[in-house]
N, C-alpha and C positions, 0 to 999 in steps of 0.2 A: 849379168852373169848367161853366159849362154846355154841354147838348150841341151847339151850335151857333154858328159863333166865323166873323164876316167875315172879310174880307180885309182887313186895313187898314194898310196902311204906316206912316200916322200916328201908327199908336197904339204906336211899337214903334222904340225906338231901333237906329236902323239901325248894325251889321257893317263896315270900310270893312279889305276885301285886297285885296294885288296878287297876282297867277299866282306862283310862284316864279321866281326871276329865268331857270334855268337850262331852264326849259322854255318863255317865252316866247321867241316866234320874228320878230315885227315890234313894232311901238311901244309903247308903259307903260301896260296894262290894269289900268283900278282896279276893282274892282267891289263893289259895295254892297248887301249882301243885310239883306232885314230875315224874321228867323224867327218866323214864326208860333208853331207848331208839331210839338217836339221828345218822342218820347215811343217807347221801345222799339222801335226799328229804324227810326222815323218821319216823316222832316222830310221841313216845306212852307209854305212863304211865301212870297215874292216877291227876286228876282236882281235887278242891271241892270250893266251893266257897259260902260265905255268904249271905244273903238277899239284894236286891236290885235289877235297871236296868238298864239298859244298852240299846244299838244302837252294831251291831254289823253288816260286813261287810266278807262272807267269800271266798277269793282267794285261798283257797287250799281244799281241801277231807277228810273230817275226817266221822270217824266213829265212837260210843259210847256208852255206854252201863251206864242205869245208877245203884249205887248202894242205895241211900239215899239219902231220900227229893223228891222232888217237882221246875220242872221249867217248862216255858211257852216260844214258841218261834215263836212269832209273824212275819211273814212274811210284806212285803211294802203294801203290799197288805189288810194287819188286819187280814189275817189267823192267827188261834194261833191252834199251840198245844201240848199239853202236856204232862212233858215222865214224868213217874213216875218210884220208887225204881222197875228194872226187867223188863226195856224197853230197847232198843236198837233200837240205829237210824242213821241213811247215813242224814253229812248232803255235800251236791253238793256246786260247788264253783259258785257264781253266789248269790246263799241266803244273804240274802239281811235286816234288821229288829231289835225287837231288842229281847234280850233274860233275860227271867227274873225270879227273884232264888226266888220262893216262899219259898222256904226251902231251908235252908243249902241245897247241894248236891255234891254229890259225883259218882265221874263217871270216867271208863275206858276210852283213848282214840286213837283213833290212827290216823294221822295227814299225809298228802300224798301230799305231794306241787308242 
């Protein structure tokens, strides 16, 4: 392995999943992940979701950079934050609420567990 790794989803087989049906609040979101790096509690790659809304609960720390689309994260108190192409965010452990994908969203992610 070289110390430099390009984030290139065409070089990785995608993993296609859906959120747990008990967590889905609207739509039929399909998640596609291109996992580039997994080691010692660190995960990174690209993730895409089609429109829908589901409950989330973060036990991990995550950095995201939105490449395409629009999503809305709403915390348990009802505070909504819109994530758009070009935005970068950190989601800290303890965030609970919903993720609503308004337009198909593509993001880079780095997760630390």
